[in-house]
C-alpha positions in Angstrom: 131.9 -113.7 -56.3 133.2 -113.7 -52.7 135.3 -116.7 -51.5 136.4 -117.7 -47.9 139.3 -119.7 -49.4 141.0 -119.8 -52.6 143.2 -123.1 -53.0 144.5 -125.4 -55.7 141.8 -127.9 -56.8 144.4 -130.7 -55.5 143.8 -129.4 -52.2 139.9 -129.7 -51.9 139.2 -132.4 -49.4 136.9 -135.5 -50.3 133.3 -134.3 -50.4 133.9 -130.7 -50.4 132.7 -128.3 -53.3 134.1 -125.4 -54.8 134.1 -123.0 -57.8 136.6 -122.7 -60.4 138.3 -119.2 -60.0 141.3 -119.1 -62.3 143.3 -121.5 -64.7 147.1 -121.6 -64.5 147.6 -124.2 -67.1 148.9 -123.2 -70.7 149.0 -124.4 -74.2 147.4 -127.9 -74.8 146.8 -128.6 -71.3 144.8 -125.5 -70.8 142.6 -126.6 -73.9 142.2 -129.9 -72.6 141.0 -128.8 -68.9 138.6 -126.3 -70.7 137.3 -128.9 -73.0 136.6 -131.0 -69.8 134.5 -128.1 -68.5 136.7 -126.5 -66.3 135.9 -122.9 -66.8 135.6 -119.9 -64.7 132.5 -120.5 -62.2 132.2 -124.2 -62.8 131.2 -126.1 -59.7 133.6 -128.9 -58.9 133.0 -131.6 -56.2 136.0 -133.9 -55.0 134.5 -137.3 -55.1 137.3 -139.6 -54.0 141.0 -140.0 -53.9 143.0 -143.1 -55.1 144.6 -145.1 -52.3 147.9 -143.7 -53.4 146.4 -140.3 -53.3 146.8 -139.7 -57.1 144.5 -139.5 -59.5 141.6 -137.9 -57.8 138.0 -138.2 -59.0 136.0 -134.8 -59.3 132.5 -134.3 -60.4 132.5 -131.5 -63.2 129.1 -130.8 -64.8 127.5 -134.0 -63.9 130.7 -136.1 -65.2 133.3 -137.8 -63.2 136.5 -137.0 -64.2 140.2 -138.2 -62.7 142.7 -135.7 -62.6 146.5 -136.2 -61.6 147.7 -134.0 -58.7 149.9 -132.2 -60.9 147.1 -131.1 -63.3 144.8 -130.3 -60.5 147.4 -127.9 -59.1 146.9 -125.7 -61.9 143.4 -124.9 -61.5 142.5 -122.4 -58.5 139.0 -122.7 -56.8 137.2 -120.7 -54.4 135.2 -122.3 -51.6 132.2 -120.0 -50.9 131.8 -118.0 -47.7 
């Protein structure tokens, strides 16, 4: 799939959608993120950031999941061209 921009999930602006390209997490954290549905080509939408900026709520496969910025940085997403 062609993407205009590839960035960490943590950099996705509120309201924007992207698709998971690559997971840089390892071990238990990788497994946890995959169990939440963050696998290749999954659509993710940034719903809302906390007032402090962390955590951020994302819509993933119909569910809303809050992720800390440190964890979201481990997920690379692509915004379609």
